[in-house]
C-alpha positions, 0 to 999 in steps of 0.5 A, a space after each residue: 471457554 474451556 480452561 484446558 483448551 489452548 487459546 488463539 488470539 487474532 489481531 489486525 494492525 495498520 490500515 484496512 485491506 480487502 480480505 481481512 475478515 476472510 483471514 479471521 474466518 479461516 483462522 478461527 475455523 481451523 483453530 476451533 476444528 484443531 481443538 483450540 478456542 479463539 478470541 478476537 482482539 479488538 483494535 490491534 495492539 491498542 488495548 493490550 498496550 494499555 493493560 486492558 483485557 476487556 476488549 476481546 471477544 470469543 469467536 465461533 465457527 457460526 459467527 465467522 462462517 460467512 464474513 469472508 464475503 465482507 470488506 473492512 475488519 470485524 475486529 477493527 484495527 489500529 496503528 498502535 506501535 508496541 515497539 516504541 517503548 520496551 514497557 509497551 511490549 512488556 504490557 502487551 505480553 502481560 495482557 496476553 498472559 492474563 487472557 491465557 492467549 498462547 498463540 497469536 495470529 497478527 494480520 497487517 503490513 510491514 509495521 505490524 510485521 515488525 511488532 510481531 517480530 519484536 513481540 515473538 523475541 520478547 515472549 521467549 517461547 511463551 507465545 507462538 506468533 505468526 503474521 499474515 502479510 496484508 497491505 494494498 500497497 503490495 510492498 511486503 518482502 514476498 518473493 516476486 510475483 506473489 501479492 500481499 492480500 487485498 492488492 488485487 481487490 484494491 487495484 480492481 476497484 481503482 481501475 474502475 474508478 480511473 476508467 470512469 475518470 478517463 471517459 470524463 476527462 475526454 468528454 469535458 477536456 480536462 485532466 485528472 491527477 488520480 493519487 493512489 495509496 502507496 507510502 514507500 512503493 509504487 505497486 498499486 499506482 503502477 498496477 492501476 495505471 497499467 491495467 487502465 491504460 492511464 496516460 502516465 503513471 509516476 512512481 517513487 522508484 523511477 527517481 534514482 536520486 533523492 530528494 527530487 525537486 518539485 520542478 522536475 516532477 512538474 516538467 515530467 507532467 507538463 511534458 506528457 500534456 504537451 506530447 498529448 496535445 500535439 496529437 490533438 487531445 487536451 485530456 488524460 488521466 495521470 496516476 500518482 503514487 502518494 509516496 512521491 511526496 516523501 521523496 520531494 525536497 521539503 523546501 519545495 513544499 514549504 517544509 514538512 515540519 507541520 505534518 503530523 506523523 503516525 505511531 510508526 513515525 510515517 508522515 500522514 500523507 493525507 495531510 499533504 496532498 500531492 495531487 493538489 500541490 501538483 495541480 496548482 503548480 502544473 496549472 500555473 506553469 502551463 499558463 506561463 507557457 500560454 496554455 490554459 487547462 483544467 486539472 482536477 486532483 482526485 484521491 483514490 484511496 480510502 474507498 479501496 481499503 474496505 471494499 468487498 474482496 474479489 474472489 481472488 482475494 477471498 480464496 487467497 486469504 482463506 488459504 493464508 488463514 488456514 495455513 497460519 492456524 495450521 502453522 501454530 497447530 504444528 508448533 511453529 512460531 516466528 514466521 510470516 505466512 506465504 504461499 509459493 507455487 501453491 504450497 505454504 512456505 513460512 518466512 522466518 521473521 529474521 529473514 524479514 528484517 533489513 540488516 541496515 535499518 533494523 526494520 521490515 524489509 520493503 519490496 519496491 517496484 523493480 524498474 529494470 524488470 520487463 513488466 515495468 518497461 512494458 508499462 513505460 511503453 504504453 505511457 505518453 511521456 517525452 523520450 530520447 526519441 522525441 528530442 532526436 526527431 527535429 519535426 516532433 521537437 519543433 512541433 512540441 516547442 511551437 505549442 508552448 512558444 519556445 525555441 526547439 533549443 529552449 524546450 529541449 534544455 527544460 524538458 529533456 
């Protein structure tokens, strides 16, 4: 490398998402054409936090020019969190100084965005930092209608999976509970369920009061299955956001003290299978109501994260990477990249922080929005109209051998 040239570092944090390699490619090409050298930092903040400067490699235009077609991350990724300890943040800065990196592009979700924010504050001008928002959860605080990169690809791949499950469900007269990623928000689950025409989609945002008792969720699902059965169908696919597990009353799950947490304090949701918990409870409850049904819980998650990006995400991430590199070339720092109405708009780090929690803001599904209300209209779920219709109410109640009054008391 030329000692006189500015060095741009690129790192990836959090879970994979389709389009990461495209960002790496675009940042590298624009930075080199802008007169900089570029190094890829392996495994996010992990090795920098340990004071190691060996886990980096120079990037060239020739090397990255075609990686935008591929899923995964050519630089790896990790959930290493430098904000947990002040000394970790200081070590990261020290490592960057020894590498000669004075411009840093971070690619990640809300946790990586927060780490970037704190790093930029601590750097006091020594390192310019820009963050590229990445998550298939679509929950970073971007303006309405602007997706995080990777979301559209993840939804596209998942819809194909759910579509196949729907055919299998009808063929074999069974139910599938498809659990999708989405720790805090239900964007991915709703996007999949709405596009695929799933029987029912359940997301955390529809429950205003927390915690939610498991029985309430069980009865919501059973209500859908009974209504479906009354129409002559004993099959369906229900899409569940994995984040439902975090809003359920821990007493109904035997407590969650045994479940490990990651570096950012989040429950490792893969260790608490909401689909299997619900499958067991719904099967038991249906049997008690005199109905025997076959239910299969299916996680639709890890196979989405490293899928090859669809053209939407390839184009989107090339734009984001270019804008991130250009922002640094123009002297910018301390912002997240966004493209709004076809124009690059930097979102300052300070605007990303929730004053109450001190953490990066999370964008939730707006359940008052028309798009959500339309999604609800296409779902099969018990409604107030069902309970006001004595014929329908009587039909549902008869299926489970309850009086109309008892059915209404339990399921309304």
